C-alpha positions in Angstrom: -56.0 -19.8 13.0 -56.8 -20.1 9.3 -54.7 -22.5 7.3 -53.5 -19.8 4.9 -52.3 -17.6 7.7 -50.7 -20.5 9.5 -48.9 -21.5 6.2 -47.7 -17.9 5.6 -46.3 -17.7 9.2 -44.7 -21.1 8.8 -43.0 -20.1 5.6 -41.8 -16.9 7.1 -40.4 -18.6 10.2 -38.8 -21.3 8.0 -37.1 -18.6 5.9 -35.8 -17.0 9.1 -34.4 -20.4 10.4 -32.8 -21.1 7.0 -31.1 -17.7 6.9 -29.6 -18.2 10.3 -31.7 -15.7 12.2 -32.2 -16.5 15.9 -35.8 -17.4 16.5 -37.4 -18.1 19.9 -39.8 -20.9 19.4 -40.3 -24.3 21.1 -40.0 -27.5 19.1 -43.8 -27.9 19.5 -44.4 -24.4 18.1 -42.1 -25.0 15.1 -43.7 -28.4 14.5 -47.2 -26.9 14.5 -46.1 -24.3 11.9 -44.5 -27.1 9.8 -41.0 -25.6 10.3 -38.0 -27.9 10.2 -34.5 -27.1 11.4 -32.2 -28.2 8.6 -29.7 -30.9 9.3 -26.0 -30.0 9.2 -24.2 -31.8 6.4 -20.4 -31.4 6.3 -18.2 -33.4 3.9 -14.6 -34.3 4.8 -13.5 -31.8 2.2 -15.6 -29.0 3.7 -14.1 -29.7 7.2 -10.6 -29.6 5.7 -11.4 -26.4 3.9 -12.7 -24.8 7.1 -9.4 -25.6 8.8 -7.3 -24.4 5.9 -9.2 -21.1 5.6 -8.3 -20.5 9.3 -4.7 -21.4 8.3 -4.4 -23.9 11.1 -2.7 -27.3 11.4 -4.8 -30.3 12.4 -3.2 -30.1 15.9 -4.0 -26.5 16.5 -7.5 -26.9 15.1 -8.1 -29.8 17.4 -7.1 -27.7 20.4 -9.3 -24.9 19.3 -12.3 -27.3 19.0 -11.3 -29.2 22.2 -11.2 -32.5 20.4 -8.3 -34.9 19.6 -6.0 -34.4 16.6 -7.0 -37.9 15.7 -10.6 -36.9 15.4 -9.7 -34.0 13.0 -7.7 -36.4 10.9 -10.5 -39.0 10.8 -13.1 -36.4 9.9 -11.0 -35.1 7.1 -10.4 -38.6 5.8 -14.1 -39.5 6.0 -13.5 -42.3 8.6 -15.7 -40.6 11.2 -18.1 -37.7 11.4 -18.3 -34.9 13.9 -21.5 -34.9 16.1 -23.5 -32.8 18.4 -22.3 -29.3 19.2 -19.0 -29.9 17.4 -20.9 -30.2 14.1 -22.8 -26.9 14.9 -19.5 -25.2 15.7 -18.0 -26.4 12.4 -21.0 -25.0 10.6 -20.5 -21.6 12.4 -16.8 -21.6 11.4 -17.8 -22.4 7.8 -20.0 -19.2 7.8 -17.6 -17.1 9.9 -14.1 -18.5 10.0 -12.9 -15.7 12.4 -15.5 -16.4 15.0 -13.0 -18.1 17.3 -10.0 -15.9 16.7 -10.3 -14.6 20.3 -9.2 -18.1 21.5 -6.0 -17.9 19.4 -4.7 -14.6 20.9 -1.5 -14.7 22.9 
């Protein structure tokens, strides 16, 4: 494949990844196209804002995320950082605060 075509495809795929579109590529394929998956960066203030936008207490928010209330408190104070799938879930909640509303129904 010519470098110009490969670069164009790589840029297009990178734009898709950055915009949140689901793509079906292996890590090797993404690497070969020069595409990187952006790291999730959430500040303590952003985590607190996510919870407040959902109008939830730290305790209810912790139950929703299946983590301890202490973890929520420490994330919001900047003493600890969420990791793994919890970080991804928080990013999703930042984009779509109502995504887990079904878990709050009576």
